[in-house]
N, C-alpha and C positions, 0 to 999 in steps of 0.2 A: 517189765521189760518199757523203756519208752520208745514212743514212736516219732518220727520227724516227717514234716511232708516237704514239698518243695514245690513252688510254681514256677516255672521257666520265665514266662513272660515279666514276672516281678523280677526275677534275677537281672533279665534283659534291661529294667526300666530303671534299675538300682545302677547299675553299669552305665549307663547313659548318664543319671544325675552326677556320679564321680566324674566321670569324663569331663561333664561341662564345670565342675567344681575347681577339677584340675588346671584347665583353660582358663580360667579366671586366675586362677594362682600363678600361673607362667605368667601371664599378660600383666598382674602386678607388679611382679619381681621385676620382669623386664624395662618398666617404665621406670622404678626405683633404683635400676643397676647404675645407672651414670651419675645422678646425685649423688649416692652413698658412697659411692666407691671412688668420686674423686674430691675429695672433701679439701677446699684451699687452706692455705695455713692463715690462722688470723694475722699473724703479723712475720716481719724477715727474722724474730729470732729464733733460738733453736728451740725454746720450749715450746711455740705456737707449732713449729714445722713438727715435731714428735707427736704432740697433740693431733694433728690432722693425720700424720701417717699411722697413729694409732687408730682412730676412728676408721679410715680407707682399709686399714688389713682386717678390722671386723667385719666391714661390708664385704670385702673378698670371701672371708671364710664364709657367712652367710649364704652368699650367692654360691658357693661348691656344695654347701649342705642342701641348700634348694634346688641343684640338679640332680644330687642324690636322690633326694623324696622324690623328686619329679618322673625318678624314673622306678622307684617302688610304689608309687601311685599308679603310671601305668600297668607296671606288672600285674598289681590288685584288679584293674579294671579289666585286663586281658583273662584274668584268672576268672571273675565273675560271669563275662560273655560265656567262655569254654563250660563253665559249670552249665548254666542255662541251656546251650547247646548241647550238653551231655545228657541232662534231664529230660530235655523235649525228645531227645533220639531214641531215650530209655523207653519213653512214652510210647512213642512209636512204635516200637520193636514190641513192644509187652501188648498194645493193641492188635496190630496186625494177625498176629499166631491165634488169640481169641477168636477173630472174626475167621480166619481159617478153618478154626475147630468147629464152628456153628456151622458154617456152611456144609464141611465133612459130615457133622451129626444128622444135619438136616437131610441130606443126600443119601445116608443111609438109611434114614426113617423113609425116605419116599422112595429108594430103590426097587422093591416088590413091586409096588403098584405100578410104578413106571414103568418097570420092565413087562408086566403083564398086561395092562389096560392103556400103557402112554400117558398115563394121568399120574401127578405125585399126590400124597397123602393130605398134604398140608401146601398150601400156598395158593396166590392168587394167580388168573390165569394171564399169560402176556398178551399185550395190547398186539392186535393184527397189523399186519404190513399194509400199505396202501391197496386195496382192494380185497382184502384178507381179513377172513373171521379172527375173531378173538379167539383164545384158549380159553379150555374151560378151568376151573378152578379146582383146588385138590379137593379129593373125595370127602373126607373130615370136615374139611373147612376150606374155604377160599372163594373170592370174589371170583367172578369171570372177567376175563379180559375184554377192554373194548374195540369194538371191530375198526377195522382201516376205513380211512378215505377212498369212495371211490375214485376211480382211474378212467381214462380214456379208453384203455383195454378191458376195464372192470369197472362198468359206471356206476353200479350197485353200490352204495357202503356195506364193507362186510359187518357179520352180526355179530352180537356180542356173544362172549362164552357163556356157559351155564354155571352157574356156581355148586358147590358142593352139598354137603348135607346142611351145611349152616352156611349162609352167604348171599351175596346180592348178585342179578344176573348184570352181565358187562352193559355196556350203551352199543347201541347200534352205530354203525361209520355215517358220516354224512353221504348223501350222494354227490356226483360227480357234476361239477359243473363246466358246460362245454364253454369254449372260447368263443368270444365277441365274433360276430358277422359269419357264423357258422347255422345258425337257426336249428341247431341239436334241442333233440330233448333233453332236459336233466335226468340224473340219474336217479333212482330210486333210494329210500334210506334204509339203512340196513337194521334188521329187527332185533330188537331187545333182545338179551338172553334172560334164559330161565330162571328162577330163583332157587334158593335152597330146597332140597328133598324134605328137610323138616321146617326150617324158616329162612325167610328172606325175601325180598323186594324183587319184582322182575325188572330187568333192564330197561331203560327207557329207548324208544326207537329214535332211528337218526332222522335229521333233517333231509328233504330231499331237495337236488341241486336245481340250480338256477338255470333256467335255461337259456339256449346261447340266441343274441339277438340277432336278425335276420341282414341280409348282406346288402348293403346300399349300392343300388345300379343305378347307372346313366338314364336307363328308360321306366324304371319301376322298383322298388324296395320289396326283397323277399320276406318270408314270412318269419316271426320268430320262434323258436319254439317252445314247448311248455315245459313248466317246472315239474320237476320230477314228485313223485307221491311218496309223503313221510312215513316211516317205515312203523311197524306195529311194535306197541309196547310189549316188552316179555310178560310171561305168565308165572306167578308164584303159584308154591304146589302144595303144599299143607296148610301152612299158616304164613300169612305175606301178602303183601297189595303189588294190585298188577302195575307194570311199568307204563308211565305215559307213551303216548303214539307221538311221533316226531312230525313236526310241520310241513306241509308240503312248500316244494319251492316255487320260489315267483315265476312267472313267464316272463320269455324273453321277448324285448321290445321289436318292434317291425322295423325292419329296414325301410331309409328313407330313398326317395327319386333325387337322384343328384340334379339332373336338367329335367327329363319330362317323366308325366306318368304317376301312376297311382303309389301311396306307401302300402308299406306292406302291413299284414295284420300281426297283430302281437300273440302270443302265446298265453294259452289260459296256465293260470297256476294251478299247481298240484296240488291233489287231493290229501288231508289229511291222515293219518296214520292211525290206526284205532288203538284204543287201549287194552292193555293186556288183563288176561283175565285175575281174579283176586284167589288166594288161596283156597283151594278145596274144602276146607273145613270154616277157616275165618279169614277175611281179607275185604279190602276194596279194590274194585274195579278200578282201571286204570284212567285218566282222563284221555278223550281223542283229541289229537292235533290239529291244529289251526289250518285251514285251507290256507295255501297261497295267494297272494296278490296276483290279477294279471298284468301282463305288460304293457306297456302304453303304444299305440298305433304308430307306425313310420309317419313322416310327412311325405306330402306331393311334392313334385316337384315344381320348380318354380316357372318354368318356359314352357312352351309349345302349348297343344291344347288343353284346355280346363280339365284338371286332375282332382280324384279326390283323395282324402288322409286313408290310412289303414285304420282298421278297426281295433277299438282297444281290448284288450285279452280280459274273459271271463275267470270270475275267482273263483278259486277251488273248493269244493266241498269240505267241510268240516270231519274228521275223523267221528267214529262211533266208540260210547263209552264203552269201557269194560265191562263184564257182568262180575258180580260179587261173590263169595264165597256160599257155600250149599247153607252153613246154619247164621252166620252172622258177617254182615258188612252190606257196605252201601254201593251202587252202581256208580261206576265214572261218569262225569260230563261229559256230554258231546263237544266235541270243538267246536269253534268259531268258522263259520265260512269266510271264503278271502273275499277281499274286495275288489271290485272291476274295476278297470284302469280306461283313461281319456283314450278318444281315439284322436290320429294326427291330423294336421291342420291341412286342407287343401283347400279348392273352391267350395268342397263341400265336406266339412270334417266327419273324421269317420267316427262311425256308430261306438257309443259307450259301451264297455263289458259290462255285463250283469254279475251280481253278486251271488256268491257262492253260496248253497245251505248249508244249513247249521248241522252238525251230527247229533244223532242220535244217543240219549242217555241211556248208559247201563244197568241193567238189572238186579233186584236184590232178587235173594232165593226166598230163604225162611222169615229172618228178621234182616230187617234194615231197609233204608229206604233207596228208592230209585233215582239215578243221576238225572241231573236237569239237562234238556236237549240245549244244544248250542246255539247260540244268536246267527243269523244270517249275515252274509258279508252284504255291505253296502256296494251299490249300481253305481256307476259313473254317469255322466249328460243324461238324465232321463231314463237309463236302463232300468231294470227293476232290482230292486234289491231282493237277497234271498232270504227263504222260507226258515222258518226257525227250526231247528229239530224237537223231535217230540222226547218227551220227558220218560224214561225206563218204568217200567214198573216198580211199585215197592213189594216187599217182602209179604210171604202168604201169610204171617203170625201177625205184624206189626205194620199196617200200613196205614197211610195220611188218613186223615177227615175226609178228603175229597174223594175218597175209595167208596162213598157209601154209595148201596147200604151194607156191603162187604165191613166198612169199618166199624157199624154197630154192632154185628156180630162178633167182631174180633176182640171187642172192648166186653161184651159179656163172657167169652170164652176167657180170656185174661183174667177178669176180674173173679173167677172161679178158682183159676190156676193159684193166683196170687192171695185168694184168701187165706190159708192157714198160715203160710209165712208174713203175713202183715200181722196177723191175731197176736201172733206167738213172739214176733220180733221187730214187729214194729217196722218191715220192709218186705216188697215186692220180693216175688221170684223172677219174674222178666218186667225189664221197663227201666224208664230212664229217672234219674232221682230230679227233684224239684228245684227250680233255681231258687236260691235264698233271699230274702225278703232283706230289704236295706239293712246293713250292718249283721246279716245273718248268715250262716253257714249253708252250703246248698246240699240238698239233700243227696243220699247215698243210692247209687243204682243198684236193681235187682239182684240177687242172690246169684242169679244162672248168669243172666246176661243184664247189662245196663251201663251207662255212662252217668258218672255223678254228675249231680247238678252244679251249675256255677254260683259262687258264693255271692253274696251281695255286696254293693259300695258301702263303704263307711259314713257314721252319719256323725252329726254332733255329738250324740249320747254315746254312739259306738263308732269313736273314729276308726279302728280297726277293721279291716274289711273283711267280709265273711271267708270261712275256710270253704274250697271246693268239695262237693261231695267223692267218696270212693267209690270204684268200681265194685261190681260184684264179680263171678269169675272171670268173666270177660267183660271187657269195656276200658274206656278212659275214663281218669279222672277228673273231676271239673276244676275250671280255673277259678284260681281264688280272686276275690272282688276286691278294686282299686282301693285303696285307704282315700279316708276324708282329708279334701283339702279345705284346710281352715281358712277362714276369712275374718276379716276385721279382730278387735283387741276384746280379749275375755276380762271380769271384772279387776281382773289384779294387772292389769296393764301392760301385760308381757303376751309378745306374739305367739299364737297359740302354733306347736308342733303341725306338721300333716300327720293324719294317720300311715300307720303301716298298711304294707299290701297283705290280703291273706295268702293263707297257703294253699299249694294246688293240690288237688285230691291225689289219692292211690291208684294206680293204675289196676286193673282186673287182676286176681292174683295169677291165675294161668297166663294170658294176654292183655295185653291193654298198655296203652301211656300214661304217663303221670301227668297231672293238670299242670299247667303254666301256673305261678306264682303271680299274685297280684301286683300292678304298679303301687309305689308309695305316693300318700297324697303331698300336694304343694303347701310349704310352711305359710302361714299368713306373715302379711307385711306391717311390719310396725312402722307408726310413724309418731313424728313429733315427740322425739324422745323417748320411743319406747323398742324395746328389742326386737327381732324378727323372728319367726320361727322355724325352727328347721324342717327340712323335708323328712317324709316318713320312709320308712325303709322298706326295699321291697320286700314282696313275700316270697317264701322259697318253694321251688317246685316240689311235685308230688313225685313218690318213687315209684319205679313200675313193678309189676309183680315177676314171674319167671320169665318172660318175653314180652319186651317193650322198651320204649325209650324214656328216661329219665324226662320228667317236666322242666321246661327253662324257667329260671330266676325272674322274677319282676324286677323293674329298673326302680332306682329309687327315686323319689320326691324330689323336685327344685325347691332349693332352700328360698325363705322369704327375703323380702328386701323393697326398700321403697325411701323416696326422698326423706330427709331428716329423721328416717330411722336412726336409734340409738346402736345398733348391731343389723348385721346382714347374717341370715340363717344359714348354717352349712345345709349341703345337698344330703338326700338321705342315702345308706348304702344297697348297693343290689343285693337280691335273694341270692343264696346259692342256689345251684342248680340239681334236681334230683338224682336219684340214684337211678341207674339203668337197669334192667333186668336182669334177675340173680342168675339165670342161664345164658342170656344173651339181650343184648341191648347196649345204645350207646346211653352216658350219663348225660344229664341236660346242662346247657350252657347257664352261668352263670348272670345274673342281672346287670346292667350297666348303672353305674351310681347316676344321681343325681346332680345338676349341676347348682354350685353355690349360688345364693343371692347375692344382690349386687346394690350399691347406694350411691347415686351421681352425687349429692350434694346432702350434707346435713351440718350441724350447728360446730360440731368436730370430727376431724376427719375419721371416718369409718373403714376397718379392715375388710373385703370383699370376703363373702363366705365359701368356706374350703369347699373343693368338689368332693364328693362322694364317691367311697371305694367302690370299685365293684363285688359282684357277688363270686363266689368259689366255684368251679366248674363242678358237675357232678361227677361221680367215680360210676365205673361200670361195675359188674359183677365176674362172671366167668371169661365171657366173651365182648366184647366191645370197647369201643372207644370212651376215653373220659372227655367229659363237657370242656368247654372254653371258658376259661376263665373271664370275669364281665370287666370292661373297659371300666376305668377311671373317668370321673366327668371332670370338666375343667371351671376351675376357680372362678367366683365372682368377682367382679370389677370393684375396686375401692373408689370411695367418694370423697370429694374436697370439703373442708370445713370451712364455714363462714367464717372461724376465726383466723384462717388462713393455714391450718394444720392439712396434711395430706393423708386420704386413707392409700393403705397397702391394697396391692391386688392379693385374693384368697389363692391358696397353694391349691395343686391340682389333686384331685384324688388316687390313689395307688388301685392300679390294676390288680385282680386276683391271679389267682394258682389256677392252673388247668387240673382238670380231675384224673384221678390215676385211672389207669386201663384194667381191663377185665384181667383176672390174675392167670388164667391161660394165654388169652391173647387180645392183643387190641394195642393201640397207638395212646399215648398219655395226651390230653389237651392242651391246647397252646394256651398260654399264660396272658391274661388282659392288659392291654396297653394304658400306660400313667395318662392321666389327664392333664392339661396343658393349663400352665399358671393363668390366673387374673392379672388383667391389667388396670391402668387407674393413674391418678395425678403423682402417687408416692412408688414405692420400689415397688415391683412387679413381682406377683406370684413365683413361687417354683412349682414345677413341674413334678407331677406326682411320678413315682418308683414304677416300673412295670411289675406284673407279676412272673411268679416262676413257672415254666412247662411243667404239664405232669408226668411223673413218670410211667413208663411200660413195666410191668413185671415179669411176666415170663418171656413173652415174645411179642415184640413190638417196637416201635420207634417213641421216641420220648418227645411229650410237647415242644413246640418253639416258645422261646422265652418271649415275652412281650415288651415293647417298646417304653423306654420312659419317655414322658410328658413332656414338652417345651416349656420352658419358663418364658415368662414376660420380661422386658425389660429391666435391668435389674436383679434378677432373681437366679436360680441356679436349676439346670436342666436336671429331671430326675433320672434314675439311675434303670438300665434294663434289669429285666428279670433274668434269674440261670436258667438254662437249659434243661429239660427234662432226662431223667438216665434213660437210655436204651433198656430193652429185655434183659435178664439175667442171662438166658438160654440165647435167644436171637434177637437182635437190634442194633439200632444205633443212637446216638445222643440227639435232640433236638436242635436247633438252630439257635445258633448265640445272637444278640443284638449286635 
């Protein structure tokens, strides 16, 4: 049995084209009607009159037939338009019932838990109304909803909703910022939601509201309000990172005296929110929020007795970094203290505000590094700077060398622990892999715990960057080394290509992110009649294990090009993103392509190098979003020839497709944008085509299409990619260009 497809938009376009053809024919027939239907006789004799009458009769018959054909033509155009409308209506009719069925099925799945616990089984929590908390995510899966922004009645921002078994906590809402001239204190930011019971990061805390400025008065200015405190980051549960603390709000400016009297003092900046605690077993603590800056003091009145400007507000203290998980993880860094502000003007200017102290770093537990203390804020007008925060303590098992004499004892213990596996497998049980030497691969992390070492940068002898080392059971893969950037000309007189970036290492078998791919090296610039080298391709991102994010693909290297070169090198392609965790985790984003090489002037016109294409976004496993496709790069500019020939601009590189979502749930990755065409004295380069959006599999939204690149003058714009398909069970297609 054969099948036929119909595209309503193509039918409508064809009908429009046919209508234009019909209008042109009618115009031509109308213009010719008078000359051919009123043919004059060549002479006064009967034969001439008969010949003229014969031709005029034929012309009249032709006009009659043309009128009938115009009617048939219009009927055909109307039929095409009707057919397109019918197909479009049929598609809409078939789509709406499917969406209704999806929602009904999801309602049936969620009904029992919704009735018993007031919470769905699958689905994201709703965003909170102003001043209200975000809804909790589904028990099985679901991200918490974001908290609502604070209001005058409820100044504190709403807390983010908690995630379900797997998911990310919702972000806390921003605190309320009072109106000017009120001097009211800004509302505190909402607390970030808790991450999933099994896996998921805590939500970020909301930022504090800006304090209201003081009232300007005829005799004196009123004080400004203090900025609101940032909300604390949400905690992770079993596996996951704590959420970042929200930044403190800025203090309100002091009011100015309109006629006489002193200016009002400014409000102090709000304190940054504390970072959330890392997962109970594995996870990094969240970073503390930065303290808010103080407000500016109000100006003194210009009339009457001498008066002073208002004092500037002090900077808020940075938030404390969150502590790491029990087994593995690093403490979060403390937030930076807010800057003090200047005082108002007067006979004596107001004192400047002091800088806020930096927040203390979070603590590691068993294995990991303590978080660094935040820097203190700068004081204004001679006021003191804030003190830096203290660093958090390192893990009890693996501390830094500065923790002597404990460090020496730890190394002896680790040496004894690692000796058996090191002797049998050439790999420790606990510890990070070594960084690779130039052109060499990074070392693998310990079997139980350890991050892979970074690959070494490529060399002339080994142009490809070294691959990142793989992690052990828990840990992140090492980053791939950058490819060698070629220089000069090899003996053959041809511009050498840049080396490819090294591949990122694999994440831990249980938990860990894949390492990022290395960037491609720059191609050598050919000169004096030699070709230029192509940029090296970016390295592919490393894959995650069961839980974790795929590593990002490396960017492609730039193509070579120089004056009087025989050709310009093409940009290298971006590396593909790594595969997300088999159970949970997003795919890594694809790397961007390298820019094509350019040549300004040559013996004969030279075409600019083609921009490199982007790397494909990584796919997710069971649960997670596909990675975004890498953007194509711009083509190089063409060069003018001494022999008066002109070179065309290079074409832009194509954007890559987004990654496929997780099988059960997740959105498809967005397609990468096409690169712009290169310019030059000749024809402009074409824009690159955009990448297709990645498809969702069972539940989720398809990825948006990538936009086509813009051509240089004389070239052709690139075509947008196709939108990714929504999930088979639930979901919608991505946006089209």
